[in-house]
C-alpha positions as CSV (number, residue, x, y, z in Angstrom):
1,L,49.7,62.1,49.6
2,M,47.9,59.7,51.9
3,R,49.7,57.6,54.3
4,D,47.2,54.7,55.5
5,Q,47.9,52.0,57.9
6,V,45.7,49.9,59.7
7,R,47.0,48.2,62.8
8,Q,46.1,44.1,62.7
9,G,44.0,44.4,65.9
10,A,40.7,42.7,64.9
11,P,40.3,39.4,64.0
12,N,37.7,39.1,61.5
13,F,38.4,42.1,59.1
14,S,41.9,43.9,57.8
15,F,43.3,45.0,55.0
16,V,46.3,43.4,52.8
17,P,48.8,45.1,53.1
18,A,48.2,47.0,56.3
19,Q,50.0,49.7,55.0
20,R,49.8,51.7,51.9
21,D,51.0,55.1,50.4
22,L,48.3,56.6,48.4
23,S,48.8,59.5,46.1
24,L,46.0,61.6,44.3
25,G,46.2,64.5,41.7
26,N,44.1,66.4,39.4
27,V,43.6,69.5,37.3
28,F,40.4,70.7,36.3
29,L,39.5,72.9,33.1
30,Q,36.7,74.7,31.6
31,D,35.9,77.3,28.9
32,E,32.8,78.8,28.1
33,I,32.0,79.7,24.2
34,A,29.2,82.3,23.5
35,L,27.9,81.3,20.3
36,S,25.2,83.7,19.9
37,R,23.8,86.4,22.5
38,T,21.6,83.7,23.3
39,L,23.7,80.7,22.6
40,A,26.7,79.6,24.7
41,V,28.5,76.1,24.9
42,I,30.8,74.4,28.2
43,V,33.3,72.5,27.7
44,G,35.3,70.9,30.3
45,A,36.8,68.0,31.9
46,K,38.5,66.8,34.7
47,L,41.9,64.8,34.8
48,E,43.1,62.8,37.6
49,H,45.4,60.3,38.4
50,N,45.4,57.6,41.4
51,D,47.6,54.9,42.5
52,Y,44.8,52.0,41.8
53,T,43.7,52.7,38.0
54,G,46.1,55.3,37.1
55,F,44.8,58.2,34.7
56,E,40.9,59.1,34.9
57,C,39.1,61.5,32.3
58,E,35.8,63.4,33.4
59,P,35.0,65.4,30.5
60,N,31.8,67.5,30.8
61,L,29.8,69.3,27.9
62,R,26.6,71.9,28.0
63,V,24.9,73.9,26.4
64,R,22.8,76.7,27.7
65,W,19.9,78.3,25.2
66,R,18.1,81.8,26.2
67,V,14.7,80.9,24.1
68,A,13.4,84.3,25.5
69,E,14.5,86.8,27.8
70,D,12.9,85.1,30.9
71,Q,12.8,81.1,29.6
72,L,16.0,79.0,29.5
73,L,16.5,75.6,27.7
74,W,20.0,73.7,29.1
75,A,21.2,70.1,28.6
76,A,24.6,68.2,29.3
77,V,26.9,65.5,28.8
78,S,29.0,64.1,31.2
79,R,31.2,61.4,32.9
80,A,32.4,60.4,36.2
81,V,34.1,58.0,37.8
82,R,34.1,56.6,41.5
83,T,38.0,55.0,42.1
84,P,38.9,51.9,43.6
85,T,39.4,52.0,48.0
86,R,41.3,50.0,49.9
87,F,37.8,48.2,50.9
88,D,37.4,47.6,47.2
89,R,41.2,46.0,46.7
90,D,42.6,45.2,49.7
91,L,39.8,43.8,52.2
92,A,40.3,40.6,53.7
93,E,37.9,38.9,55.6
94,P,38.5,37.6,58.3
95,A,42.2,38.5,58.7
96,P,45.4,36.4,57.9
97,P,46.2,34.0,58.7
98,H,42.4,32.7,58.6
99,P,40.9,31.8,55.1
100,A,39.2,34.7,53.3
101,L,35.4,34.6,53.5
102,I,35.2,37.9,51.8
103,S,37.9,39.5,49.7
104,G,39.0,42.8,47.8
105,G,39.1,42.4,44.1
106,R,42.9,42.8,42.8
107,D,41.7,43.9,39.3
108,F,39.0,46.0,40.5
109,V,38.5,48.9,38.6
110,S,36.8,52.3,38.4
111,E,33.0,52.3,38.7
112,T,31.9,54.9,35.4
113,L,29.1,56.9,35.1
114,V,27.7,58.6,32.1
115,A,25.1,61.2,32.7
116,Y,23.0,63.1,30.1
117,E,20.6,66.1,31.6
118,L,17.6,68.5,29.9
119,G,16.0,71.4,31.9
120,Y,13.9,74.6,31.2
121,R,13.4,77.1,34.2
122,A,11.4,80.2,33.3
123,T,9.5,83.4,34.7
124,L,5.9,83.2,34.4
125,G,4.6,86.2,35.2
126,D,5.7,88.6,38.4
127,A,5.1,85.9,41.2
128,F,6.0,82.2,39.7
129,T,9.3,80.5,38.6
130,G,9.7,77.1,37.7
131,S,11.9,74.7,36.5
132,L,11.8,71.2,35.1
133,S,14.9,69.4,35.0
134,L,15.0,65.2,33.3
135,F,17.8,63.0,33.7
136,Y,19.4,59.7,32.7
137,N,21.8,57.8,34.0
138,D,24.4,54.9,32.6
139,Y,26.1,53.1,35.0
140,D,29.0,50.6,34.3
141,R,31.6,48.3,36.4
142,L,29.5,48.7,39.4
143,R,30.8,46.9,42.5
144,G,29.2,43.6,43.2
145,L,29.9,40.6,45.5
146,A,31.1,37.9,43.2
147,V,31.5,34.0,43.8
148,T,34.8,31.9,43.4
149,P,34.1,28.9,40.3
150,V,34.3,25.7,42.2
151,T,35.0,26.5,45.6
152,F,32.2,29.3,46.2
153,I,34.5,31.1,48.4
154,P,36.0,33.6,49.3
155,L,33.6,36.2,47.7
156,V,35.4,38.8,45.7
157,Y,34.6,42.6,44.9
158,R,34.0,42.2,41.5
159,N,33.1,45.2,38.7
160,G,30.0,42.6,38.0
161,L,27.2,45.0,37.5
162,E,25.4,47.3,35.5
163,A,22.8,50.0,36.0
164,A,20.4,52.8,34.7
165,A,18.6,55.6,36.5
166,Y,16.3,57.8,34.9
167,G,13.6,60.4,36.6
168,G,12.8,64.4,36.8
169,E,12.1,67.1,39.2
170,L,9.8,69.8,38.8
171,S,10.0,72.9,41.3
172,L,7.9,75.8,41.4
173,E,7.8,79.2,43.0
174,Y,5.6,81.7,44.2
175,R,6.1,84.8,45.7
176,P,2.6,86.6,46.6
177,G,4.3,89.8,48.0
178,E,7.2,90.6,49.3
179,R,6.8,89.2,52.6
180,W,5.3,85.5,51.4
181,R,7.3,83.0,49.6
182,L,5.8,79.3,48.8
183,R,8.1,76.6,47.0
184,G,6.8,73.2,45.9
185,G,8.5,70.5,44.5
186,Y,8.3,66.7,42.9
187,T,10.8,64.2,42.2
188,Y,10.8,60.9,40.3
189,V,13.6,58.4,39.7
190,E,13.4,54.7,38.5
191,S,16.2,52.5,38.6
192,D,17.1,49.0,37.0
193,V,20.4,47.3,38.4
194,R,21.4,44.2,36.5
195,V,24.2,41.4,36.6
196,K,26.6,41.9,33.7
197,P,26.6,38.8,30.9
198,G,29.1,36.4,32.5
199,A,29.3,38.1,35.9
200,S,28.2,36.7,38.7
201,D,26.9,38.8,42.2
202,L,25.7,37.0,45.4
203,F,22.1,39.0,45.8
204,N,21.9,38.8,42.1
205,A,21.6,42.9,41.7
206,L,19.2,43.3,44.5
207,D,20.9,44.6,47.3
208,E,22.2,47.6,45.4
209,T,19.3,50.7,46.0
210,A,17.0,51.5,48.2
211,D,15.3,54.9,46.7
212,P,11.9,56.1,46.6
213,R,10.2,56.7,43.5
214,H,8.3,59.7,44.5
215,Q,8.6,62.5,46.5
216,L,6.7,65.7,47.4
217,S,7.5,68.9,49.1
218,L,5.9,72.1,50.0
219,H,7.7,74.7,52.1
220,A,6.6,78.3,53.1
221,S,8.3,81.1,53.7
222,V,6.7,84.6,55.9
223,D,8.4,87.9,57.2
224,V,6.0,88.2,60.5
225,T,8.0,91.5,60.8
226,P,11.1,93.0,59.6
227,R,12.8,91.1,62.5
228,L,10.4,87.9,62.9
229,A,10.6,85.3,59.9
230,F,8.3,81.8,60.0
231,D,9.6,78.8,57.8
232,T,7.2,75.9,57.4
233,G,7.4,72.7,55.2
234,V,5.8,69.7,54.5
235,R,7.5,66.9,52.4
236,W,6.0,62.9,51.6
237,V,8.4,60.6,50.5
238,D,7.0,57.3,48.6
239,T,7.5,53.5,49.9
240,L,11.3,53.2,50.2
241,R,11.9,49.0,49.1
242,V,15.1,47.9,50.4
243,N,16.8,44.4,50.6
244,D,17.1,42.2,54.0
245,G,19.7,40.2,52.2
246,S,17.4,37.4,51.9
247,G,16.6,38.2,48.2
248,Q,13.2,39.3,49.6
249,P,12.2,43.1,49.5
250,A,10.9,44.6,52.5
251,A,9.4,48.4,53.0
252,V,10.0,51.2,54.8
253,P,6.4,52.7,55.1
254,S,5.7,56.2,53.4
255,Y,5.6,59.1,55.6
256,T,4.6,62.4,56.1
257,E,6.3,64.9,57.9
258,L,6.6,68.6,58.8
259,D,9.1,71.3,59.8
260,A,9.0,74.0,61.4
261,R,11.2,77.2,62.4
262,L,10.6,81.0,64.3
263,G,13.6,83.2,64.2
264,W,14.4,86.4,65.0
265,R,16.8,88.8,63.8
266,A,18.5,90.5,66.9
267,N,20.5,92.8,64.9
268,D,22.8,92.3,62.1
269,W,24.5,89.7,63.4
270,L,22.6,87.6,65.5
271,E,19.8,85.3,64.6
272,P,18.2,82.9,67.2
273,S,15.2,80.5,66.5
274,L,13.0,78.2,67.5
275,V,12.9,74.9,65.7
276,G,10.9,71.7,65.3
277,R,11.6,68.9,63.1
278,N,9.8,65.8,62.3
279,L,6.5,67.4,64.2
280,L,4.1,65.0,63.1
281,H,4.9,61.4,64.5
282,A,7.2,60.8,68.0
283,R,9.4,58.6,65.5
284,H,9.2,57.3,62.0
285,P,12.0,54.5,60.0
286,E,13.4,56.2,56.7
287,F,16.0,53.1,55.8
288,G,16.6,50.0,56.7
289,P,14.7,46.6,56.7
290,P,12.3,45.9,59.4
291,G,13.6,44.7,62.6
292,A,15.0,45.7,66.1
293,L,18.2,47.3,64.6
294,R,16.3,49.2,62.3
295,S,16.7,53.0,63.6
296,E,14.3,55.7,63.4
297,L,14.4,59.5,63.6
298,A,12.4,61.1,66.7
299,R,10.5,64.0,66.7
300,S,12.6,67.0,68.0
301,V,12.4,70.5,68.8
302,Y,15.5,72.9,69.6
303,L,16.8,76.1,70.3
304,Q,19.7,77.4,67.9
305,A,21.3,80.5,67.4
306,E,23.2,81.7,64.2
307,C,25.9,84.3,64.1
308,R,27.5,86.3,61.1
309,F,30.5,88.0,61.1
């Protein structure tokens, strides 16, 4: 049970009503059914109740097949929702009694996702392990900012968008010895956001995604001595295409960065370490359109200590 009360002290932003009591309850059930020694089915569901849309059901079906002793194939279909918030339903901008320019949608309902996944994992010899996973996500009733017919304003949050996203991830691990470990990964993501037929969106669905299409990573870990460990990782992130609100796409350039860590196991419960982040550049952007307000990540070097109890 959540009691939310917003004091009306900001003339440019408010929630109507200012106070709202919200309750949330859920139950989750799951069962694993072994069909044979190598084949299993996992069936589950989460049933949730919220004050905005009532009951929401999020089922999950997974199949696991051990093709061989060192190979596993799996598949899954699942449904998820994002239930409305006060921002979606109760927003008033500016605050009353001023005429609203942006308003929450009183009939805004949950955004939905149906996800399809397929994966394969294998141990390749004594030193190699690898996995490949593919996905396709089908989104519906996504939030958009719709115009009011005739008067144009207020702009109202509606479930006016739909989308599809697909991609995959490949990861490999190599252990040439007890003290060495190398890990590499590659991800690919493609997305397509659209305005639903008969709906409208102020940005024509151009202001919803900002994901790099390709990413690569390589990490190495070595135990220099039984107490001294060195870890390092390099990552490359593809160009990030975002939207500056004008409808013209801007780009965050692709970048390559390096992290490193040198740790010393002083005893069973204390491990101090020296850590460096983003070591290849003094600073670089990772998100946001170009301009003076875009924040950038700076190179950092620091000491830390981890205590285990």
